[in-house]
C-alpha positions in Angstrom: -41.0 24.5 29.3 -41.3 28.3 29.4 -38.7 30.1 27.4 -38.5 33.9 27.2 -35.9 36.6 26.8 -35.6 40.3 27.1 -36.6 42.3 24.0 -34.1 41.9 21.2 -33.1 44.3 18.6 -34.4 44.0 15.0 -30.8 43.3 13.8 -30.4 40.3 16.2 -33.8 39.0 15.3 -32.9 39.1 11.6 -29.7 37.1 12.4 -31.9 34.5 14.1 -34.3 34.2 11.3 -31.6 34.0 8.7 -29.8 31.2 10.6 -33.1 29.3 11.0 -34.1 29.6 7.4 -30.6 28.5 6.2 -30.8 25.4 8.4 -34.3 24.5 7.3 -33.4 25.1 3.6 -30.3 22.8 3.9 -32.2 20.0 5.5 -35.0 20.2 3.0 -32.5 20.0 0.2 -31.1 16.8 1.7 -34.6 15.4 2.0 -35.3 16.0 -1.7 -32.0 14.3 -2.6 -32.9 11.3 -0.4 -36.4 11.0 -1.9 -34.8 10.4 -5.3 -32.7 7.6 -3.9 -35.5 5.8 -1.9 -37.0 3.1 -4.1 -37.8 0.1 -1.8 -39.1 -0.7 1.7 -35.6 -1.4 2.8 -34.5 2.1 1.6 -37.4 3.7 3.4 -37.3 1.8 6.7 -33.6 1.3 7.1 -31.9 3.6 4.6 -30.8 0.6 2.4 -28.6 -0.6 5.3 -25.8 1.3 3.7 -24.6 3.7 6.4 -21.2 3.4 7.9 -20.6 2.9 11.7 -19.4 6.5 12.0 -22.4 7.9 10.1 -24.8 5.8 12.1 -23.0 6.8 15.3 -23.5 10.4 14.5 -27.2 9.8 13.8 -27.5 7.8 17.1 -25.9 10.8 18.9 -28.3 13.2 17.1 -31.3 11.0 18.1 -30.2 11.0 21.7 -28.8 14.6 22.1 -32.3 16.1 22.1 -33.2 19.6 23.2 -34.2 18.1 26.5 -30.6 16.9 26.9 -29.0 20.1 25.8 -31.3 22.6 27.5 -32.6 20.4 30.3 -29.3 18.9 31.6 -27.4 22.2 31.3 -30.2 23.9 33.3 -30.3 21.1 35.9 -26.6 21.4 36.5 -26.8 25.2 36.6 -29.4 25.0 39.4 -28.4 21.8 41.3 -24.7 21.3 40.6 -23.5 17.8 41.2 -26.9 16.3 41.3 -27.7 17.7 37.8 -24.8 15.7 36.4 -26.5 12.5 37.5 -28.7 12.7 34.4 -25.7 12.8 32.1 -24.2 9.8 33.9 -27.4 7.8 33.7 -27.9 8.6 30.0 -24.4 7.6 29.1 -24.2 4.4 31.2 -27.4 3.4 29.5 -25.6 2.8 26.2 -23.6 0.0 27.8 -26.8 -1.9 28.2 -27.7 -1.2 24.5 -24.1 -2.2 23.4 -23.8 -5.4 25.4 -27.3 -6.8 25.3 -29.2 -5.4 22.3 -27.3 -3.9 19.4 -25.8 -6.9 17.6 -28.5 -9.4 18.5 -31.3 -7.0 17.3 -29.5 -6.3 14.0 -29.1 -10.0 13.4 -32.6 -11.0 14.4 -34.9 -8.5 12.6 -35.5 -6.5 9.5 -36.9 -3.1 10.3 -38.5 -2.9 13.8 -38.5 -4.2 17.3 -41.7 -6.2 16.4 -39.6 -8.4 14.0 -37.7 -9.8 16.9 -40.6 -10.1 19.4 -42.8 -11.9 17.0 -40.3 -14.2 15.4 -41.3 -17.3 17.4 -44.8 -16.2 18.5 -48.2 -15.3 17.2 -47.4 -12.7 14.5 -50.6 -10.6 14.6 -51.1 -10.2 18.3 -47.4 -9.6 19.2 -46.8 -7.2 16.4 -50.0 -5.2 17.4 -48.6 -4.9 20.9 -45.2 -3.9 19.7 -46.8 -1.2 17.4 -48.9 0.1 20.3 -45.9 0.3 22.6 -43.9 2.1 19.9 -46.6 4.6 19.2 -47.3 5.4 22.9 -43.6 5.8 23.9 -42.9 7.8 20.8 -45.9 10.2 21.3 -44.8 11.1 24.9 -41.3 11.7 23.7 -42.6 13.7 20.7 -44.8 15.9 22.9 -41.7 16.8 25.0 -39.8 17.9 21.9 -42.6 19.8 20.3 -43.6 21.7 23.4 -40.0 22.7 23.7 -40.0 23.7 20.0 -42.9 26.0 20.4 -41.2 27.7 23.3 -37.9 28.0 21.3 -39.7 29.7 18.5 -40.8 32.4 20.9 -37.2 32.6 22.2 -35.7 32.8 18.7 -38.0 35.6 17.7 -37.7 37.4 21.1 -41.4 37.5 21.7 -42.4 38.2 25.3 -46.0 38.2 26.8 -47.6 41.4 25.7 -45.4 41.8 22.6 -46.1 40.8 19.0 -44.1 39.9 15.9 -45.7 39.5 12.4 -49.0 39.8 14.2 -48.2 36.9 16.6 -48.2 37.2 20.3 -46.2 34.8 22.5 -48.8 32.0 22.7 -49.6 32.2 19.0 -45.8 32.0 18.2 -45.5 28.9 20.3 -48.4 27.2 18.4 -46.8 28.3 15.2 -43.5 26.7 16.3 -45.3 23.4 17.0 -47.0 23.5 13.6 -43.7 24.3 11.8 -41.9 21.4 13.6 -44.7 19.1 12.8 -44.8 19.9 9.2 -41.0 19.7 8.8 -40.7 16.4 10.5 -43.6 15.0 8.3 -41.8 16.2 5.2 -38.5 14.7 6.3 -39.9 11.3 6.9 -42.6 11.1 4.2 -40.3 12.2 1.4 -36.8 11.2 2.6 -37.5 8.1 4.6 -34.7 6.8 6.7 -32.1 8.0 4.3 -33.3 11.6 4.5 -33.8 11.4 8.3 -30.4 10.0 8.9 -28.5 12.6 6.8 -30.5 15.3 8.6 -29.5 13.8 11.9 -25.9 13.7 10.9 -25.9 17.4 10.0 -27.8 18.3 13.2 -25.3 16.3 15.3 -22.5 18.5 13.8 -24.4 21.7 14.5 -25.3 20.8 18.1 -21.8 19.5 19.0 -20.2 22.5 17.2 -22.5 24.9 19.1 -21.9 23.3 22.5 -18.1 23.1 21.9 -17.9 26.8 20.8 -19.8 28.0 23.8 -17.7 25.8 26.1 -14.4 27.2 24.7 -15.7 30.8 25.0 -16.9 30.2 28.5 -13.6 28.6 29.7 -11.7 31.4 28.0 -13.2 33.9 30.4 -11.6 31.9 33.2 -8.3 31.4 31.5 -9.3 27.8 30.9 -9.2 27.1 34.7 -12.2 24.9 35.3 -11.5 24.9 39.1 -12.0 28.7 39.3 -15.2 28.4 37.3 -16.6 25.8 39.7 -15.7 27.9 42.7 -17.6 30.9 41.2 -20.5 28.6 40.4 -20.7 27.4 44.0 -20.6 31.0 45.3 -23.2 32.3 42.8 -25.5 29.3 43.5 -26.1 30.5 47.1 -25.4 26.9 48.3 -21.7 27.1 48.8 -19.8 23.7 48.8 -23.1 21.8 48.9 -23.5 22.8 45.2 -20.5 20.6 44.4 -21.7 17.7 46.5 -24.5 15.1 46.2 -27.8 15.5 47.9 -28.9 19.0 46.9 -32.0 17.8 45.0 -31.9 14.0 44.7 -32.0 11.6 47.7 -32.5 14.6 50.0 -32.4 13.8 53.7 -35.3 15.4 55.5 -34.7 16.1 59.2 -37.2 14.5 61.4 -39.0 12.7 58.6 -37.3 9.3 58.0 -40.1 8.1 55.8 -39.8 11.0 53.3 -36.0 10.6 53.4 -36.6 6.9 52.4 -38.9 7.9 49.5 -36.4 10.5 48.3 -33.6 8.0 48.2 -35.8 5.3 46.5 -36.8 7.9 43.9 -33.2 8.5 43.0 -32.8 4.8 42.4 -36.0 4.8 40.4 -34.8 7.6 38.2 -31.5 5.9 37.6 -33.3 2.7 36.6 -35.4 4.6 34.1 -32.4 6.4 32.6 -30.1 3.3 32.4 -32.7 0.7 31.2 -35.0 3.0 29.1 -32.5 3.8 26.3 -32.3 0.2 25.1 -36.0 0.1 24.8 -36.6 3.4 23.0 -38.1 2.6 19.5 -36.3 5.4 17.6 -33.0 4.1 19.1 -33.6 0.5 18.3 -34.4 1.1 14.6 -31.0 2.7 14.1 -29.3 -0.7 14.4 -31.0 -1.8 11.2 -29.4 1.0 9.1 -25.9 -0.6 8.9 -24.8 -3.6 6.8 -24.1 -6.1 9.6 -24.0 -6.7 13.4 -20.4 -5.7 13.7 -21.2 -2.3 12.2 -24.1 -2.0 14.7 -21.6 -2.5 17.5 -19.1 -0.1 16.1 -21.8 2.5 15.5 -22.8 2.3 19.2 -19.2 2.8 20.2 -19.1 5.9 18.0 -22.4 7.0 19.6 -21.1 6.5 23.1 -18.0 8.6 22.3 -19.9 11.4 20.8 -22.6 11.4 23.5 -19.9 11.3 26.2 -18.2 14.3 24.8 -21.5 16.1 24.6 -22.4 15.5 28.2 -18.9 16.7 29.3 -19.6 19.9 27.4 -23.0 20.2 29.2 -21.2 19.9 32.5 -19.1 22.9 31.7 -22.0 24.8 30.3 -24.1 24.1 33.4 -21.4 25.3 35.8 -20.7 28.2 33.5 -24.3 29.3 33.6 -24.3 29.1 37.4 -21.1 31.2 37.6 -21.7 33.8 34.9 -25.5 34.1 34.8 -26.3 33.3 38.4 -28.9 31.2 40.2 -31.4 34.0 40.7 -31.2 35.2 37.0 -31.7 31.7 35.7 -34.7 31.1 38.1 -36.3 34.4 37.2 -36.1 33.5 33.5 -37.3 30.0 33.8 -38.0 28.1 37.1 -36.9 24.8 35.6 -33.6 26.3 34.3 -34.2 25.4 30.7 -32.9 28.7 29.5 -29.6 28.4 31.2 -27.6 27.6 28.1 -29.1 30.4 25.9 -28.7 32.8 28.8 -25.0 31.7 29.1 -24.6 32.2 25.4 -25.9 35.8 25.6 -23.8 36.6 28.6 -20.6 35.2 27.2 -21.1 36.9 23.9 -21.7 40.3 25.6 -18.6 39.8 27.7 -16.4 39.0 24.7 -17.8 41.2 21.9 -20.7 43.4 23.2 -24.4 43.3 22.8 -24.5 42.3 19.1 -22.1 39.4 19.7 -24.3 38.3 22.5 -27.4 38.4 20.3 -25.6 36.4 17.5 -24.3 33.7 19.9 -27.7 33.4 21.5 -29.3 33.0 18.0 -26.7 30.3 17.1 -27.2 28.3 20.3 -31.0 28.6 20.2 -30.8 27.4 16.5 -28.6 24.5 17.6 -31.2 23.5 20.2 -33.9 23.8 17.6 -31.9 21.6 15.2 -31.7 19.0 18.0 -35.5 19.1 18.3 -36.0 18.5 14.6 -33.5 15.6 14.6 -35.1 13.8 17.5 -38.6 14.4 16.3 -37.8 13.0 12.8 -36.3 9.9 14.4 -39.4 9.3 16.5 -41.7 9.8 13.5 -39.8 7.3 11.3 -39.9 4.8 14.1 -43.7 5.2 14.5 -44.5 5.2 10.8 -42.3 2.1 10.1 -43.9 0.2 12.9 -47.4 1.1 11.8 -46.7 0.2 8.2 -44.5 -2.9 8.7 -45.8 -4.4 11.9 -49.5 -3.4 11.9 -50.5 -2.8 8.3 -48.5 -5.5 6.5 -48.2 -8.2 9.2 -51.6 -7.7 11.0 -54.0 -6.3 8.5 -52.6 -7.7 5.3 -51.1 -10.9 6.9 -47.7 -10.3 5.3 -49.0 -10.0 1.7 -48.4 -6.3 1.1 -45.8 -5.4 -1.4 -42.8 -3.2 -0.6 -44.2 -0.3 -2.5 -47.5 -0.6 -0.7 -45.8 -0.7 2.6 -43.8 2.4 1.8 -47.0 4.2 0.7 -48.7 3.4 4.0 -45.6 4.4 6.0 -45.8 7.9 4.3 -49.4 8.3 5.2 -48.6 7.0 8.7 -46.0 9.7 9.1 -48.6 12.3 8.1 -51.0 10.9 10.7 -48.4 10.7 13.4 -47.4 14.3 12.6 -50.9 15.7 12.7 -51.6 13.8 16.0 -48.4 15.1 17.6 -49.2 18.7 16.5 -52.7 18.6 18.0 -51.7 17.0 21.2 -48.7 19.3 21.6 -50.9 22.4 21.2 -53.0 21.2 24.1 -50.0 20.0 26.1 -48.0 23.3 26.1 -48.2 23.6 29.9 -47.0 20.1 30.6 -43.6 19.6 32.2 -41.1 18.5 29.6 -38.9 16.6 32.0 -42.0 14.7 33.2 -42.8 13.7 29.6 -39.3 12.5 28.8 -38.8 10.6 32.1 -42.2 8.9 31.5 -41.2 7.8 28.0 -38.0 6.3 29.4 -39.9 4.6 32.2 -42.4 3.1 29.7 -39.6 1.9 27.4 -37.7 0.3 30.4 -40.9 -1.3 31.7 -42.6 -2.6 28.5 -40.0 -2.9 25.7 -36.7 -3.9 27.3 -37.9 -6.9 29.4 -39.9 -8.5 26.6 -37.1 -7.9 24.1 -34.5 -9.6 26.4 -36.8 -12.4 27.4 -37.6 -13.1 23.7 -33.9 -13.3 22.9 -32.7 -15.3 26.0 -35.6 -17.3 27.5 -36.7 -20.4 25.5 -39.9 -20.8 27.5 -41.1 -17.3 26.6 -44.3 -17.2 24.5 -47.0 -15.1 23.1 -49.0 -14.6 26.3 -45.8 -13.6 28.1 -44.9 -11.0 25.5 -48.4 -9.5 25.5 -48.6 -9.4 29.3 -45.1 -7.9 29.5 -45.8 -5.1 27.0 -49.2 -4.1 28.1 -48.4 -4.7 31.8 -45.3 -2.5 31.6 -47.2 0.3 29.7 -50.2 0.3 32.0 -48.1 0.2 35.2 -45.8 3.0 34.2 -48.6 5.3 33.1 -50.9 4.3 36.0 -48.3 4.9 38.7 -47.3 8.3 37.3 -51.0 9.3 37.2 -51.3 8.6 40.9 -48.0 10.1 41.8 -47.1 13.6 43.1 -46.2 14.6 39.5 -49.8 14.7 38.6 -51.5 15.9 41.8 -51.0 16.6 45.5 -48.0 19.0 45.2 -47.4 22.7 44.3 -45.5 21.7 41.1 -48.0 19.0 40.0 -49.9 19.1 36.8 -53.1 19.5 38.8 -51.8 21.4 41.9 -55.3 22.0 43.2 -56.3 18.4 43.3 -54.9 15.5 45.3 -55.5 11.9 44.3 -51.9 10.7 44.6 -51.1 7.6 46.6 -47.9 6.5 44.9 -45.0 8.4 46.6 -42.3 8.2 43.9 -42.3 10.8 41.0 -40.6 8.3 38.8 -42.3 4.8 38.5 -39.4 2.7 37.1 -38.5 1.1 40.5 -41.9 -0.5 40.6 -43.1 -0.5 37.0 -40.0 -2.3 35.6 -40.3 -5.3 38.0 -44.0 -5.3 37.4 -43.5 -5.4 33.6 -41.1 -8.3 34.0 -43.4 -10.1 36.5 -46.3 -9.8 34.0 -44.2 -11.3 31.3 -43.1 -14.2 33.5 -46.6 -14.9 34.9 -48.1 -14.6 31.4 -45.6 -17.1 30.0 -46.3 -19.7 32.7 -50.1 -19.2 32.4 -49.9 -20.4 28.8 -48.9 -23.8 27.5 -47.6 -22.5 24.2 -43.9 -23.2 23.6 -41.7 -23.6 20.5 -38.2 -24.6 21.5 -37.2 -25.2 17.9 -38.0 -21.7 16.9 -36.1 -20.4 19.9 -33.0 -22.4 18.8 -33.4 -20.9 15.3 -33.6 -17.4 16.8 -30.5 -18.0 18.9 -28.5 -19.1 15.9 -29.7 -16.1 14.0 -29.1 -13.6 16.8 -25.6 -14.9 17.7 -24.2 -15.7 14.2 -26.1 -13.4 11.9 -27.3 -16.4 9.8 -30.3 -15.3 7.9 -29.7 -11.6 8.4 -28.6 -11.0 4.9 -31.5 -12.9 3.5 -33.9 -10.7 5.5 -32.2 -7.6 4.2 -33.0 -8.5 0.6 -36.8 -9.0 1.2 
């Protein structure tokens, strides 16, 4: 993601810095408070299971409404119209999978992590190791996307362009500083506040982001007398595409005249993208651990309902923001600022503010929206780090290395060091990954979650023949196939927009691997299962009773 803006005045820069400092100070205060109320492993990993469905729903929304969603989707809609909204639909529909197949069953079956469910009737050490590896790999790719965006947002917030400096920092240095700041903040949130601190930070960030998006939406519509139809008409005109801007096929599933094979690949890639978006959510580690922060399975279901409502409202707002940016900022201005359209929402904020109250109002609104986007990054990053550190401490350290003999205090201590390790790793990788495409990193994380985590999780819950070999084959097979297919796709080489545009070793034609990697992950799990004679039908029956009725869930919560 490359974010830049025209030179800003010292007064608007001061407003930006003040807003940012206030936001950080408030969240750090919450973290200090949470640290004083975190005493056990249950407090650290799941917030004491004391959050209400509404509170957890807000945290779920905050986890999900990342900067990639806010900036990326608004930008995609601004550039591609109808097709851009497909991302919103895919992300929202995905929650039906989580609601109907995962939320309650997962809450009843485990204590803190996905590994609890996967390993319940299998070899603890090998399956928990695989679950921990999958959690770390998926989370790291998602973390990189957020932190690369954070570095760019710091440059945007400070108004630093190439060739300019601020406090001795040029634009590249400012981006690195932004990555380090986010890394340090997320480590502090998790290491000191645990799940309690992280959740309350996410609740506040959800309010900031929803409030910012709602404010900008209302102000944008006010310029059109709240006539959305007129806004869409202007957006179609300013896009340069006319009516095609409001119809499908502008960027996804494009029909190429005279090339039926490429047309086929384009349509298959659209299906593949949809599979990743719809199936990936229910396998994302930082989403799955949220189901353990409520008292019971009914609360888990209700919290998902709240999350669906909040996320649905948010994506409706991004629809208006995207078309608003197309109409008021214009396709060419958005492209000139950032080819991927990631600055569409901040550009819209500045334009709307200037139309309503002049240059200073534009600078203030820009600062507020950029701060809201930064809040979204901090929230999502904190959720990813708590998922990774909990899995390392609970699944790998306690269950694998210590064979389940570690005390709660020891597990919490290891989780805090794990958060520090994950934070440092993410900072280092993000510094070197600044030029990677953010959308690519996010879509890959979803594809890996859909290929490795979701199939094994569902088979563990619903197939009595499933065993250790099947779980290992499913997790590792899904991860390797997703990463491998992307590596040999046009995303990495063989095209002008590839990571390595001057090389060509691509042979897989689809930019998104889910259409192939998800069935491959499932096939690996099935073949692995039948290749092993291991079976424990009694344990499966016990898991079914526990998953469907909640019997044993309260006992697990007290350990």
